[in-house]
PANU-798094 format. One record per atom (N, C-alpha, C): atom name; z, y, x; residue in one letter; residue number from 1. Coordinates in pm, whole numbers, plus 50000, padded with zeros to 5 digits. Each point is the difference from the previous one (the first is absolute). Layout:
N
{CA; {Z; Y; X}; A; NUM}
...
//
This chain:
170
{N; {37870; 83414; 46114}; M; 1}
{CA; {49973; 49865; 50043}; M; 1}
{C; {49851; 49983; 50018}; M; 1}
{N; {49961; 49933; 50105}; R; 2}
{CA; {49860; 49978; 50031}; R; 2}
{C; {49962; 49854; 49979}; R; 2}
{N; {49873; 49981; 49976}; R; 3}
{CA; {49943; 49866; 49986}; R; 3}
{C; {49892; 49985; 50107}; R; 3}
{N; {49986; 49880; 50053}; R; 4}
{CA; {49897; 49973; 50100}; R; 4}
{C; {49883; 49933; 49931}; R; 4}
{N; {49883; 50064; 50012}; M; 5}
{CA; {49876; 49947; 49944}; M; 5}
{C; {49917; 49943; 50114}; M; 5}
{N; {49935; 49887; 49974}; Y; 6}
{CA; {49918; 49934; 50101}; Y; 6}
{C; {49854; 50007; 49957}; Y; 6}
{N; {49913; 50049; 50091}; F; 7}
{CA; {49857; 50002; 49977}; F; 7}
{C; {49933; 49931; 50118}; F; 7}
{N; {49900; 49917; 49971}; V; 8}
{CA; {49921; 49937; 50105}; V; 8}
{C; {49863; 50065; 49997}; V; 8}
{N; {49960; 50054; 50116}; L; 9}
{CA; {49874; 50073; 50012}; L; 9}
{C; {49907; 49924; 50094}; L; 9}
{N; {49870; 50009; 49977}; P; 10}
{CA; {49906; 49918; 50076}; P; 10}
{C; {49987; 50036; 50148}; P; 10}
{N; {50018; 50128; 50035}; D; 11}
{CA; {49981; 50039; 50140}; D; 11}
{C; {50075; 50130; 50029}; D; 11}
{N; {49998; 50041; 50127}; V; 12}
{CA; {50073; 50121; 50043}; V; 12}
{C; {49943; 50127; 49937}; V; 12}
{N; {49867; 50021; 49997}; P; 13}
{CA; {49950; 50123; 49937}; P; 13}
{C; {50042; 50015; 49854}; P; 13}
{N; {49998; 49891; 49926}; T; 14}
{CA; {50044; 50005; 49860}; T; 14}
{C; {50149; 50033; 49992}; T; 14}
{N; {50078; 49941; 50090}; A; 15}
{CA; {50143; 50028; 50004}; A; 15}
{C; {50026; 50146; 50035}; A; 15}
{N; {49920; 50057; 50091}; E; 16}
{CA; {50017; 50142; 50036}; E; 16}
{C; {49968; 50089; 49880}; E; 16}
{N; {49895; 49968; 49925}; Q; 17}
{CA; {49968; 50077; 49880}; Q; 17}
{C; {50112; 49991; 49897}; Q; 17}
{N; {50052; 49880; 49983}; T; 18}
{CA; {50110; 49980; 49904}; T; 18}
{C; {50122; 50078; 50044}; T; 18}
{N; {50029; 49998; 50129}; M; 19}
{CA; {50115; 50074; 50050}; M; 19}
{C; {49981; 50150; 49977}; M; 19}
{N; {49880; 50051; 50022}; N; 20}
{CA; {49974; 50142; 49975}; N; 20}
{C; {50022; 50035; 49853}; N; 20}
{N; {49957; 49911; 49911}; D; 21}
{CA; {50021; 50024; 49857}; D; 21}
{C; {50149; 49999; 49966}; D; 21}
{N; {50075; 49911; 50063}; L; 22}
{CA; {50145; 49996; 49977}; L; 22}
{C; {50068; 50126; 50053}; L; 22}
{N; {49952; 50048; 50114}; L; 23}
{CA; {50056; 50125; 50054}; L; 23}
{C; {49970; 50117; 49905}; L; 23}
{N; {49880; 50002; 49943}; L; 24}
{CA; {49967; 50105; 49903}; L; 24}
{C; {50082; 49988; 49872}; L; 24}
{N; {50047; 49879; 49971}; A; 25}
{CA; {50085; 49977; 49883}; A; 25}
{C; {50146; 50028; 50033}; A; 25}
{N; {50024; 50058; 50117}; R; 26}
{CA; {50133; 50040; 50047}; R; 26}
{C; {50094; 49883; 50028}; R; 26}
{N; {49941; 49893; 50054}; I; 27}
{CA; {50081; 49891; 50054}; I; 27}
{C; {50008; 50027; 50150}; I; 27}
{N; {50119; 50014; 50054}; E; 28}
{CA; {50015; 50033; 50141}; E; 28}
{C; {49951; 49885; 50088}; E; 28}
{N; {49948; 50038; 50117}; E; 29}
{CA; {49948; 49899; 50093}; E; 29}
{C; {50107; 49902; 50043}; E; 29}
{N; {50124; 50046; 50005}; S; 30}
{CA; {50110; 49911; 50041}; S; 30}
{C; {50028; 49892; 49896}; S; 30}
{N; {49941; 50012; 49881}; H; 31}
{CA; {50018; 49900; 49895}; H; 31}
{C; {49877; 49911; 49982}; H; 31}
{N; {49905; 50011; 50093}; I; 32}
{CA; {49879; 49918; 49996}; I; 32}
{C; {49997; 49920; 50130}; I; 32}
{N; {49996; 49868; 49989}; H; 33}
{CA; {50005; 49913; 50118}; H; 33}
{C; {49885; 49900; 49991}; H; 33}
{N; {49928; 49986; 50111}; C; 34}
{CA; {49884; 49909; 50002}; C; 34}
{C; {50020; 49890; 50102}; C; 34}
{N; {49944; 49887; 49970}; L; 35}
{CA; {50012; 49885; 50087}; L; 35}
{C; {49872; 49918; 49990}; L; 35}
{N; {49953; 49955; 50114}; G; 36}
{CA; {49880; 49917; 50003}; G; 36}
{C; {50022; 49881; 50093}; G; 36}
{N; {49894; 49927; 50024}; R; 37}
{CA; {50006; 49887; 50092}; R; 37}
{C; {50038; 50053; 50138}; R; 37}
{N; {50075; 49921; 50074}; R; 38}
{CA; {50043; 50040; 50134}; R; 38}
{C; {49878; 50039; 50083}; R; 38}
{N; {50009; 50116; 50063}; G; 39}
{CA; {49891; 50047; 50084}; G; 39}
{C; {49900; 50088; 49928}; G; 39}
{N; {50013; 50015; 49870}; T; 40}
{CA; {49908; 50085; 49925}; T; 40}
{C; {50038; 50146; 50023}; T; 40}
{N; {49906; 50082; 50053}; P; 41}
{CA; {50032; 50142; 50017}; P; 41}
{C; {50003; 50068; 49863}; P; 41}
{N; {50109; 50068; 49970}; L; 42}
{CA; {50018; 50061; 49867}; L; 42}
{C; {49956; 50145; 49995}; L; 42}
{N; {49949; 50054; 50108}; G; 43}
{CA; {49951; 50137; 49999}; G; 43}
{C; {50108; 50100; 49965}; G; 43}
{N; {49976; 50082; 49900}; S; 44}
{CA; {50095; 50105; 49962}; S; 44}
{C; {50104; 49953; 49899}; S; 44}
{N; {49997; 49872; 49966}; L; 45}
{CA; {50096; 49948; 49902}; L; 45}
{C; {50140; 49995; 50058}; L; 45}
{N; {50098; 50019; 49915}; H; 46}
{CA; {50141; 49993; 50039}; H; 46}
{C; {50040; 49853; 50005}; H; 46}
{N; {50020; 49949; 50121}; E; 47}
{CA; {50029; 49857; 50017}; E; 47}
{C; {50142; 49966; 49955}; E; 47}
{N; {50015; 49882; 49948}; A; 48}
{CA; {50132; 49952; 49957}; A; 48}
{C; {50092; 49989; 50121}; A; 48}
{N; {50128; 50027; 49978}; S; 49}
{CA; {50097; 49994; 50110}; S; 49}
{C; {50044; 49856; 50026}; S; 49}
{N; {50077; 49983; 50106}; V; 50}
{CA; {50052; 49868; 50035}; V; 50}
{C; {50085; 49945; 49886}; V; 50}
{N; {50075; 50087; 49934}; L; 51}
{CA; {50084; 49954; 49888}; L; 51}
{C; {49916; 49947; 49884}; L; 51}
{N; {49879; 50054; 49984}; Q; 52}
{CA; {49914; 49954; 49891}; Q; 52}
{C; {49916; 49879; 50040}; Q; 52}
{N; {49970; 49986; 50128}; K; 53}
{CA; {49917; 49889; 50047}; K; 53}
{C; {50079; 49872; 50021}; K; 53}
{N; {50127; 50014; 50034}; T; 54}
{CA; {50080; 49883; 50036}; T; 54}
{C; {50112; 49979; 49899}; T; 54}
{N; {50074; 49893; 50021}; D; 55}
{CA; {50112; 49965; 49912}; D; 55}
{C; {50134; 50049; 50054}; D; 55}
{N; {50001; 50110; 50076}; V; 56}
{CA; {50123; 50050; 50060}; V; 56}
{C; {50107; 50029; 49895}; V; 56}
{N; {49964; 50069; 49895}; A; 57}
{CA; {50099; 50036; 49897}; A; 57}
{C; {50058; 49875; 49934}; A; 57}
{N; {49915; 49909; 49962}; H; 58}
{CA; {50047; 49876; 49937}; H; 58}
{C; {50087; 49921; 50096}; H; 58}
{N; {49959; 49993; 50127}; G; 59}
{CA; {50078; 49928; 50100}; G; 59}
{C; {50137; 50062; 50021}; G; 59}
{N; {50005; 50134; 50005}; A; 60}
{CA; {50129; 50067; 50020}; A; 60}
{C; {50093; 49975; 49882}; A; 60}
{N; {49946; 50005; 49879}; E; 61}
{CA; {50082; 49974; 49881}; E; 61}
{C; {50056; 49858; 50003}; E; 61}
{N; {49914; 49906; 50029}; L; 62}
{CA; {50042; 49860; 50004}; L; 62}
{C; {50103; 49977; 50111}; L; 62}
{N; {49975; 50056; 50118}; G; 63}
{CA; {50093; 49986; 50111}; G; 63}
{C; {50134; 50065; 49973}; G; 63}
{N; {49999; 50112; 49928}; L; 64}
{CA; {50125; 50068; 49964}; L; 64}
{C; {50088; 49910; 49914}; L; 64}
{N; {49940; 49938; 49900}; V; 65}
{CA; {50075; 49913; 49910}; V; 65}
{C; {50049; 49874; 50071}; V; 65}
{N; {49909; 49931; 50068}; I; 66}
{CA; {50036; 49875; 50066}; I; 66}
{C; {50099; 50025; 50113}; I; 66}
{N; {49977; 50106; 50078}; G; 67}
{CA; {50092; 50034; 50109}; G; 67}
{C; {50137; 50039; 49948}; G; 67}
{N; {50004; 50074; 49891}; G; 68}
{CA; {50129; 50038; 49940}; G; 68}
{C; {50078; 49880; 49951}; G; 68}
{N; {49931; 49909; 49933}; L; 69}
{CA; {50067; 49879; 49952}; L; 69}
{C; {50048; 49913; 50117}; L; 69}
{N; {49914; 49987; 50101}; G; 70}
{CA; {50040; 49922; 50117}; G; 70}
{C; {50118; 50062; 50073}; G; 70}
{N; {49999; 50132; 50013}; G; 71}
{CA; {50112; 50070; 50063}; G; 71}
{C; {50128; 49985; 49921}; G; 71}
{N; {49990; 50004; 49868}; A; 72}
{CA; {50119; 49983; 49916}; A; 72}
{C; {50057; 49859; 50015}; A; 72}
{N; {49913; 49901; 50008}; L; 73}
{CA; {50047; 49862; 50020}; L; 73}
{C; {50068; 49984; 50137}; L; 73}
{N; {49939; 50056; 50103}; V; 74}
{CA; {50061; 49992; 50133}; V; 74}
{C; {50134; 50074; 50001}; V; 74}
{N; {50005; 50118; 49938}; G; 75}
{CA; {50124; 50076; 49993}; G; 75}
{C; {50109; 49926; 49926}; G; 75}
{N; {49963; 49934; 49891}; T; 76}
{CA; {50098; 49921; 49923}; T; 76}
{C; {50053; 49885; 50086}; T; 76}
{N; {49913; 49934; 50071}; A; 77}
{CA; {50044; 49891; 50088}; A; 77}
{C; {50092; 50051; 50110}; A; 77}
{N; {49969; 50115; 50056}; I; 78}
{CA; {50084; 50057; 50106}; I; 78}
{C; {50139; 50036; 49947}; I; 78}
{N; {50006; 50056; 49881}; V; 79}
{CA; {50128; 50044; 49943}; V; 79}
{C; {50087; 49881; 49960}; V; 79}
{N; {49939; 49901; 49934}; F; 80}
{CA; {50081; 49892; 49945}; F; 80}
{C; {50014; 49877; 50091}; F; 80}
{N; {49928; 49998; 50110}; V; 81}
{CA; {50015; 49892; 50098}; V; 81}
{C; {50029; 50067; 50135}; V; 81}
{N; {50124; 50036; 50022}; P; 82}
{CA; {50033; 50068; 50125}; P; 82}
{C; {49986; 49906; 50120}; P; 82}
{N; {49917; 50040; 50095}; L; 83}
{CA; {49973; 49915; 50116}; L; 83}
{C; {50100; 50025; 50114}; L; 83}
{N; {50048; 50121; 50013}; L; 84}
{CA; {50087; 50033; 50111}; L; 84}
{C; {50147; 50012; 49959}; L; 84}
{N; {50031; 49956; 49884}; G; 85}
{CA; {50138; 50001; 49953}; G; 85}
{C; {50041; 50128; 49929}; G; 85}
{N; {49927; 50108; 50014}; G; 86}
{CA; {50032; 50125; 49932}; G; 86}
{C; {49922; 50011; 49871}; G; 86}
{N; {50040; 50093; 49917}; S; 87}
{CA; {49927; 50021; 49875}; S; 87}
{C; {49932; 50136; 50004}; S; 87}
{N; {49884; 50006; 49941}; L; 88}
{CA; {49922; 50124; 49994}; L; 88}
{C; {50009; 50058; 49860}; L; 88}
{N; {49989; 50133; 49989}; P; 89}
{CA; {50005; 50060; 49866}; P; 89}
{C; {49876; 49963; 49918}; P; 89}
{N; {50013; 50012; 49870}; L; 90}
{CA; {49892; 49966; 49908}; L; 90}
{C; {49877; 50091; 50017}; L; 90}
{N; {50021; 50118; 50057}; V; 91}
{CA; {49889; 50092; 50022}; V; 91}
{C; {49898; 49940; 50097}; V; 91}
{N; {50037; 49898; 50073}; T; 92}
{CA; {49910; 49932; 50092}; T; 92}
{C; {49880; 49943; 49925}; T; 92}
{N; {50022; 49952; 49879}; V; 93}
{CA; {49890; 49946; 49919}; V; 93}
{C; {49899; 50111; 49971}; V; 93}
{N; {50050; 50117; 49964}; L; 94}
{CA; {49912; 50113; 49971}; L; 94}
{C; {49922; 50042; 50125}; L; 94}
{N; {50066; 50006; 50112}; L; 95}
{CA; {49934; 50042; 50123}; L; 95}
{C; {49894; 49900; 50047}; L; 95}
{N; {50030; 49872; 49990}; T; 96}
{CA; {49900; 49900; 50040}; T; 96}
{C; {49883; 49996; 49901}; T; 96}
{N; {50029; 50024; 49873}; A; 97}
{CA; {49891; 50007; 49902}; A; 97}
{C; {49909; 50119; 50030}; A; 97}
{N; {50059; 50113; 50032}; L; 98}
{CA; {49923; 50119; 50034}; L; 98}
{C; {49917; 49976; 50127}; L; 98}
{N; {50063; 49943; 50101}; G; 99}
{CA; {49928; 49968; 50123}; G; 99}
{C; {49888; 49901; 49978}; G; 99}
{N; {50025; 49899; 49920}; G; 100}
{CA; {49897; 49901; 49968}; G; 100}
{C; {49884; 50062; 49924}; G; 100}
{N; {50032; 50091; 49908}; A; 101}
{CA; {49895; 50066; 49922}; A; 101}
{C; {49912; 50086; 50090}; A; 101}
{N; {50061; 50076; 50088}; V; 102}
{CA; {49922; 50085; 50092}; V; 102}
{C; {49914; 49913; 50092}; V; 102}
{N; {50060; 49898; 50059}; F; 103}
{CA; {49924; 49913; 50090}; F; 103}
{C; {49889; 49927; 49923}; F; 103}
{N; {50031; 49950; 49881}; G; 104}
{CA; {49900; 49929; 49920}; G; 104}
{C; {49883; 50089; 49964}; G; 104}
{N; {50028; 50124; 49958}; A; 105}
{CA; {49893; 50093; 49965}; A; 105}
{C; {49913; 50031; 50121}; A; 105}
{N; {50062; 50022; 50115}; W; 106}
{CA; {49925; 50030; 50121}; W; 106}
{C; {49913; 49881; 50042}; W; 106}
{N; {50061; 49884; 50012}; A; 107}
{CA; {49927; 49882; 50047}; A; 107}
{C; {49887; 49962; 49904}; A; 107}
{N; {50029; 50002; 49874}; S; 108}
{CA; {49901; 49961; 49901}; S; 108}
{C; {49884; 50100; 49994}; S; 108}
{N; {50029; 50128; 50013}; S; 109}
{CA; {49893; 50100; 49997}; S; 109}
{C; {49912; 49990; 50125}; S; 109}
{N; {50058; 49961; 50113}; M; 110}
{CA; {49920; 49980; 50121}; M; 110}
{C; {49903; 49884; 49983}; M; 110}
{N; {50045; 49895; 49938}; I; 111}
{CA; {49913; 49885; 49975}; I; 111}
{C; {49893; 50036; 49897}; I; 111}
{N; {50041; 50070; 49895}; A; 112}
{CA; {49907; 50034; 49891}; A; 112}
{C; {49897; 50104; 50041}; A; 112}
{N; {50024; 50072; 50109}; S; 113}
{CA; {49904; 50103; 50043}; S; 113}
{C; {49868; 49939; 50046}; S; 113}
{N; {49999; 49872; 50026}; S; 114}
{CA; {49875; 49934; 50041}; S; 114}
{C; {49940; 49918; 49886}; S; 114}
{N; {50057; 50011; 49882}; T; 115}
{CA; {49953; 49926; 49884}; T; 115}
{C; {49929; 50094; 49904}; T; 115}
{N; {49880; 49966; 49953}; P; 116}
{CA; {49931; 50086; 49903}; P; 116}
{C; {50082; 50016; 49872}; P; 116}
{N; {49985; 50114; 49937}; N; 117}
{CA; {50072; 50031; 49877}; N; 117}
{C; {49967; 49896; 49893}; N; 117}
{N; {50101; 49934; 49948}; S; 118}
{CA; {49979; 49893; 49901}; S; 118}
{C; {49940; 50054; 49870}; S; 118}
{N; {50021; 50128; 49969}; R; 119}
{CA; {49941; 50058; 49879}; R; 119}
{C; {49849; 50016; 50011}; R; 119}
{N; {49950; 50003; 50125}; L; 120}
{CA; {49858; 50024; 50021}; L; 120}
{C; {49920; 49872; 50025}; L; 120}
{N; {50065; 49886; 49994}; L; 121}
{CA; {49930; 49873; 50025}; L; 121}
{C; {49888; 49975; 49899}; L; 121}
{N; {50016; 50050; 49878}; V; 122}
{CA; {49898; 49979; 49897}; V; 122}
{C; {49869; 50073; 50034}; V; 122}
{N; {50004; 50093; 50094}; F; 123}
{CA; {49881; 50075; 50038}; F; 123}
{C; {49931; 49941; 50123}; F; 123}
{N; {50044; 49884; 50046}; G; 124}
{CA; {49945; 49938; 50120}; G; 124}
{C; {49849; 49979; 49993}; G; 124}
{N; {49950; 49952; 49888}; K; 125}
{CA; {49856; 49976; 49986}; K; 125}
{C; {49923; 50131; 50008}; K; 125}
{N; {50055; 50105; 49939}; D; 126}
{CA; {49934; 50131; 50005}; D; 126}
{C; {49993; 50050; 50144}; D; 126}
{N; {50107; 49983; 50077}; F; 127}
{CA; {50001; 50041; 50140}; F; 127}
{C; {49895; 49922; 50078}; F; 127}
{N; {49993; 49869; 49975}; D; 128}
{CA; {49903; 49916; 50070}; D; 128}
{C; {49857; 50043; 49973}; D; 128}
{N; {49975; 50053; 49881}; E; 129}
{CA; {49865; 50045; 49963}; E; 129}
{C; {49974; 50144; 50040}; E; 129}
{N; {50094; 50063; 50072}; G; 130}
{CA; {49979; 50135; 50051}; G; 130}
{C; {50032; 50112; 49904}; G; 130}
{N; {50067; 49969; 49892}; R; 131}
{CA; {50036; 50104; 49904}; R; 131}
{C; {50124; 50076; 50047}; R; 131}
{N; {50022; 50114; 49938}; I; 132}
{CA; {50112; 50088; 50035}; I; 132}
{C; {50098; 50003; 49882}; I; 132}
{N; {50127; 49978; 50030}; L; 133}
{CA; {50105; 50010; 49900}; L; 133}
{C; {50058; 50140; 50007}; L; 133}
{N; {50006; 50067; 49885}; M; 134}
{CA; {50060; 50133; 49991}; M; 134}
{C; {50123; 49990; 49911}; M; 134}
{N; {50114; 50035; 50056}; M; 135}
{CA; {50126; 50002; 49926}; M; 135}
{C; {50032; 50147; 49971}; M; 135}
{N; {50015; 50032; 49873}; V; 136}
{CA; {50023; 50139; 49961}; V; 136}
{C; {50132; 50006; 49923}; V; 136}
{N; {50091; 50082; 50051}; D; 137}
{CA; {50130; 50019; 49935}; D; 137}
{C; {49994; 50125; 49914}; D; 137}
{N; {50007; 49979; 49869}; V; 138}
{CA; {49986; 50113; 49907}; V; 138}
{C; {50122; 50007; 49909}; V; 138}
{N; {50029; 50119; 49948}; P; 139}
{CA; {50108; 50010; 49901}; P; 139}
{C; {49967; 49911; 49879}; P; 139}
{N; {50101; 49941; 49942}; A; 140}
{CA; {49980; 49905; 49890}; A; 140}
{C; {49922; 50063; 49885}; A; 140}
{N; {50021; 50127; 49974}; R; 141}
{CA; {49931; 50066; 49889}; R; 141}
{C; {49851; 50020; 50025}; R; 141}
{N; {49955; 49985; 50125}; R; 142}
{CA; {49859; 50025; 50034}; R; 142}
{C; {49921; 49872; 50025}; R; 142}
{N; {50060; 49885; 49982}; V; 143}
{CA; {49931; 49874; 50030}; V; 143}
{C; {49870; 49987; 49920}; V; 143}
{N; {50005; 50022; 49871}; D; 144}
{CA; {49879; 49986; 49917}; D; 144}
{C; {49893; 50102; 50039}; D; 144}
{N; {50043; 50123; 50025}; E; 145}
{CA; {49907; 50106; 50039}; E; 145}
{C; {49927; 49964; 50130}; E; 145}
{N; {50074; 49956; 50100}; I; 146}
{CA; {49940; 49966; 50129}; I; 146}
{C; {49911; 49876; 49986}; I; 146}
{N; {50046; 49902; 49925}; H; 147}
{CA; {49918; 49880; 49977}; H; 147}
{C; {49868; 50038; 49937}; H; 147}
{N; {50003; 50080; 49894}; D; 148}
{CA; {49877; 50040; 49930}; D; 148}
{C; {49908; 50080; 50092}; D; 148}
{N; {50057; 50087; 50082}; M; 149}
{CA; {49919; 50081; 50091}; M; 149}
{C; {49930; 49912; 50103}; M; 149}
{N; {50071; 49906; 50059}; V; 150}
{CA; {49939; 49913; 50101}; V; 150}
{C; {49894; 49912; 49938}; V; 150}
{N; {50027; 49942; 49884}; V; 151}
{CA; {49902; 49913; 49934}; V; 151}
{C; {49875; 50079; 49960}; V; 151}
{N; {50018; 50123; 49954}; K; 152}
{CA; {49886; 50082; 49957}; K; 152}
{C; {49914; 50043; 50119}; K; 152}
{N; {50063; 50044; 50107}; R; 153}
{CA; {49926; 50053; 50115}; R; 153}
{C; {49955; 49892; 50097}; R; 153}
{N; {50070; 49886; 49999}; H; 154}
{CA; {49968; 49893; 50095}; H; 154}
{C; {50002; 49864; 49928}; H; 154}
{N; {49895; 49970; 49926}; P; 155}
{CA; {49997; 49872; 49927}; P; 155}
{C; {50002; 49879; 50092}; P; 155}
{N; {49965; 50019; 50128}; E; 156}
{CA; {50002; 49889; 50095}; E; 156}
{C; {50141; 49966; 50046}; E; 156}
{N; {50095; 50086; 49969}; A; 157}
{CA; {50140; 49975; 50038}; A; 157}
{C; {50062; 49901; 49902}; A; 157}
{N; {50065; 49900; 50055}; A; 158}
{CA; {50068; 49900; 49916}; A; 158}
{C; {50148; 50034; 49995}; A; 158}
{N; {50051; 50027; 49881}; Q; 159}
{CA; {50143; 50028; 49985}; Q; 159}
{C; {50072; 49867; 49997}; Q; 159}
{N; {50094; 49980; 50094}; R; 160}
{CA; {50065; 49871; 50015}; R; 160}
{C; {50148; 50003; 49966}; R; 160}
{N; {50037; 50084; 49907}; G; 161}
{CA; {50137; 49997; 49954}; G; 161}
{C; {50081; 50123; 50038}; G; 161}
{N; {50115; 50007; 49937}; T; 162}
{CA; {50095; 50109; 50023}; T; 162}
{C; {50138; 49939; 50009}; T; 162}
{N; {50072; 50035; 50103}; E; 163}
{CA; {50138; 49953; 50013}; E; 163}
{C; {50088; 50083; 49909}; E; 163}
{N; {50100; 49939; 49936}; P; 164}
{CA; {50087; 50074; 49911}; P; 164}
{C; {50079; 50108; 50071}; P; 164}
{N; {50024; 49984; 50128}; A; 165}
{CA; {50068; 50102; 50080}; A; 165}
{C; {49962; 49977; 50145}; A; 165}
{N; {49999; 50108; 50075}; I; 166}
{CA; {49968; 49988; 50142}; I; 166}
{C; {50115; 49930; 50070}; I; 166}
{N; {49970; 49912; 50095}; P; 167}
{CA; {50108; 49939; 50077}; P; 167}
{C; {50081; 50108; 50070}; P; 167}
{N; {50127; 49973; 50024}; A; 168}
{CA; {50090; 50100; 50054}; A; 168}
{C; {49954; 50056; 50133}; A; 168}
{N; {49954; 49917; 50093}; F; 169}
{CA; {49966; 50049; 50133}; F; 169}
{C; {49855; 50041; 50012}; F; 169}
{N; {49902; 49911; 49976}; P; 170}
{CA; {49866; 50043; 50028}; P; 170}
{C; {49953; 50082; 49887}; P; 170}
//
């Protein structure tokens, strides 16, 4: 199990040095994600993906649940209120719930793809001031070791918390 650690660094060169230290500590580049103010060139830093920058994952989860419930309600209405005089099997409820869930997840994720990640809203002031957010996914047993290494080698880095577990998608 991995934990996501958040570090705020003052500028790109400092972030590059920190990333090099993390690579030397055997943290893979694919587990280091950086994000800055829109338009900030990140140089050699591994930029955060769309899933990490936006609320796509949260939107898909929410759409899946709401769409599934809506589909189940529509399916129940179709089964128990026959409009054309015939009766439909009870499996219709399951099929409409499944269809609603798929449609809800798709539609909601499309909308959420243009919304900034709600977990990163607390870093808005840092982005406005030109700082770089570094998200590092480390094994749970190495959290203290990596924290101590970054604080020791980069006192200018502000440690801004650790998530108890990495989100499923980003």
